[in-house]
Structures are given as C-alpha cells and as structure tokens.
C-alpha positions in Angstrom: 0.0 0.0 0.0 2.9 2.3 0.7 4.0 1.9 -3.0 0.6 3.2 -4.1 1.2 6.5 -2.3 4.7 6.8 -3.9 3.3 5.9 -7.3 0.6 8.6 -7.0 3.2 11.2 -6.1 5.5 10.0 -8.9 2.6 10.3 -11.4 1.9 13.9 -10.3 5.6 14.8 -10.6 6.0 13.2 -14.0 2.9 15.0 -15.4 4.1 18.3 -13.9 7.4 17.9 -15.7 5.7 17.0 -19.0 6.6 13.3 -19.0 3.2 11.8 -19.8 4.6 8.4 -20.8 6.3 7.9 -17.4 3.1 9.1 -15.7 1.1 6.6 -17.6 3.5 3.8 -16.4 2.9 4.9 -12.8 -0.9 4.9 -13.4 -0.7 1.4 -15.0 1.1 0.1 -11.9 -1.5 1.7 -9.7 -4.2 -0.2 -11.7 -2.2 -3.5 -11.2 -2.0 -2.9 -7.4 -5.8 -2.1 -7.2 -6.6 -5.3 -9.1 -4.1 -7.4 -7.2 -5.5 -6.3 -3.8 -9.1 -5.9 -5.0 -9.1 -2.7 -2.9 -11.6 0.1 -3.4 -9.2 2.4 -1.6 -6.7 1.9 -4.4 -9.3 2.3 -7.0 -10.1 5.7 -5.5 -6.5 6.6 -6.1 -6.5 5.2 -9.6 -9.6 7.1 -10.9 -8.2 10.6 -10.5 -4.9 9.3 -11.9 -6.8 8.2 -15.0 -8.3 11.7 -15.2 -4.9 13.4 -14.8 -3.5 11.3 -17.7 -6.5 12.0 -19.9 -6.1 15.7 -19.3 -2.4 15.6 -20.0 -3.2 13.8 -23.3 -5.7 16.5 -24.2 -8.9 14.5 -23.7 -11.1 16.5 -21.2 -14.1 14.3 -21.7 -12.3 11.1 -20.7 -10.9 13.0 -17.8 -14.3 14.1 -16.7 -15.6 10.5 -16.8 -12.6 9.3 -14.7 -13.0 12.1 -12.2 -16.7 11.4 -11.8 -15.8 7.7 -11.0 -13.4 9.0 -8.4 -16.2 11.0 -6.8 -18.2 7.7 -6.5 -15.6 6.3 -4.2 
C-alpha cells in the first residue's frame, strides 16, 4: 500500500514535468495494485490518476468520466 502513495506522487511529478509516458507507467502500476489487492481504496487513487493522464493527453471528456468515477468512491 505504501507503494501506491509513492506511485501517486510519482505520477503527479511526471505530469508536472511533462513526462506523460512515465506518468502513464505509474498509473498502470496503480491499476495493477488495485486489481491485485481488489481494494476500493486503491481504485479511489487510480480514478483521479486516469483523469490526470487523460487531461495531459488533451482529452477532457475522458478526464471528466474518470474524475466522476473518483467521486463515487
């Protein structure tokens, strides 16, 4: 679970520095952790990460859907 917090921070830093590909890798690993542990707490971290990646890629509609999912947790 500690790794999830580190990955979330890593994702934010990578996106802030413009490295979307590395941010996507961090997000993908967060998805793997959420699936492995079958934990809603981790899914709540993954949903805004999906939104952040979608925004960084210029897709605000996909970002909105992800952020709405995050709100449901």
